[in-house]
C-alpha positions as CSV (number, residue, x, y, z in Angstrom):
1,M,-75.2,-95.3,5.8
2,A,-73.5,-98.4,4.6
3,P,-74.9,-101.8,5.9
4,N,-71.9,-102.6,7.9
5,S,-71.0,-99.3,9.3
6,K,-71.9,-98.7,12.9
7,R,-72.3,-95.4,14.7
8,P,-69.7,-94.9,17.5
9,L,-70.8,-94.7,21.0
10,P,-71.2,-91.2,22.3
11,Q,-68.4,-89.7,24.2
12,G,-68.8,-89.3,28.0
13,E,-67.1,-89.8,31.2
14,Q,-69.4,-92.5,32.5
15,F,-72.4,-94.5,31.2
16,F,-73.8,-95.4,34.7
17,T,-75.0,-93.0,37.5
18,P,-72.0,-92.6,39.8
19,G,-72.6,-94.2,43.1
20,A,-75.8,-96.0,42.0
21,T,-76.9,-98.9,44.2
22,G,-79.8,-101.4,44.3
23,L,-82.6,-101.0,41.9
24,R,-81.1,-98.1,39.8
25,K,-77.8,-100.0,39.3
26,A,-79.7,-103.1,38.2
27,V,-81.9,-101.2,35.8
28,E,-79.0,-99.3,34.4
29,R,-76.8,-102.5,33.8
30,R,-79.8,-104.4,32.3
31,S,-80.7,-101.4,30.0
32,A,-77.2,-101.0,28.7
33,V,-77.3,-103.5,25.9
34,P,-80.7,-102.7,24.6
35,M,-80.0,-99.0,24.8
36,T,-76.6,-99.1,23.0
37,Y,-78.1,-101.4,20.3
38,L,-81.1,-99.1,19.8
39,F,-79.1,-95.9,19.7
40,T,-76.1,-97.2,17.7
41,Q,-77.2,-100.1,15.4
42,V,-80.8,-99.2,14.4
43,P,-81.3,-96.2,12.1
44,R,-82.1,-93.1,14.1
45,W,-85.5,-92.6,12.7
46,V,-86.8,-96.1,13.7
47,A,-87.6,-95.5,17.4
48,P,-89.2,-92.1,17.0
49,A,-91.3,-93.3,14.0
50,A,-92.4,-96.4,15.9
51,L,-93.3,-94.5,19.0
52,V,-95.3,-91.8,16.9
53,I,-97.1,-94.5,15.0
54,L,-98.1,-96.3,18.2
55,L,-99.2,-93.0,19.9
56,L,-101.3,-92.1,16.8
57,A,-102.9,-95.5,16.8
58,G,-103.7,-95.0,20.6
59,F,-105.5,-91.7,19.7
60,A,-107.3,-93.1,16.6
61,V,-108.4,-96.4,17.8
62,A,-111.1,-96.4,20.5
63,G,-111.3,-99.3,23.0
64,P,-108.7,-101.6,24.5
65,L,-106.7,-102.0,21.2
66,G,-105.9,-98.3,21.3
67,G,-104.7,-98.7,24.9
68,V,-102.5,-101.5,24.1
69,A,-100.9,-99.5,21.3
70,V,-99.9,-96.8,23.8
71,L,-98.4,-99.3,26.4
72,P,-95.0,-99.5,24.6
73,V,-94.9,-95.7,24.5
74,I,-95.5,-95.5,28.3
75,F,-92.8,-98.1,28.9
76,F,-90.2,-96.4,26.6
77,V,-90.9,-92.9,28.0
78,G,-90.9,-94.2,31.6
79,W,-87.6,-96.1,31.1
80,L,-85.9,-93.0,29.7
81,A,-87.4,-90.8,32.4
82,Y,-86.1,-93.2,35.0
83,L,-82.6,-93.3,33.6
84,S,-82.3,-89.6,33.2
85,W,-83.9,-88.6,36.4
86,P,-80.8,-88.0,38.5
87,S,-79.5,-85.5,36.0
88,L,-82.7,-83.5,35.6
89,G,-83.8,-80.3,37.2
90,A,-87.2,-79.6,38.7
91,G,-88.7,-78.5,35.3
92,G,-87.5,-81.7,33.5
93,K,-88.8,-83.9,36.3
94,L,-92.1,-82.1,36.2
95,L,-92.4,-82.4,32.3
96,R,-91.7,-86.2,32.5
97,V,-94.4,-86.7,35.2
98,V,-96.9,-84.7,33.2
99,V,-96.2,-86.7,30.0
100,L,-96.4,-90.0,31.8
101,T,-99.6,-89.0,33.5
102,F,-101.2,-88.0,30.3
103,L,-100.2,-91.4,28.6
104,V,-101.5,-93.3,31.6
105,L,-104.8,-91.4,31.5
106,L,-105.1,-92.1,27.7
107,V,-104.7,-95.8,28.3
108,A,-107.1,-95.8,31.1
109,T,-109.7,-94.1,28.9
110,R,-109.1,-96.7,26.2
111,F,-109.6,-99.5,28.6
112,G,-112.9,-97.9,29.9
113,A,-111.8,-96.6,33.3
114,F,-113.8,-93.4,32.7
115,P,-117.0,-94.3,30.9
116,N,-118.4,-90.7,31.2
117,G,-115.0,-89.0,30.3
118,L,-112.7,-87.1,32.4
């Protein structure tokens, strides 16, 4: 990919949730710029690679530093889960809840919330 070339925005009817109000509308509007930058200007491999490295660091490093490494992963996965929630079926929602619960428990163990294990 040439340094000055940019990926086009994906085709679609609407970027925002139709009829969104309140918190959802504010989050979608505030997320629009970072999301379009992340998915159009940064190479495709950067976000997944960074998330995998942080998650592996969270598994490998015991103690609070491992928990701190997983926090950006939780925020990213939670952010995407929140934005995609209205369009998901029950299975997709359940999977996102399970993944986020697992990540939160991982961070809690790194910060010593369960000294004797789960």
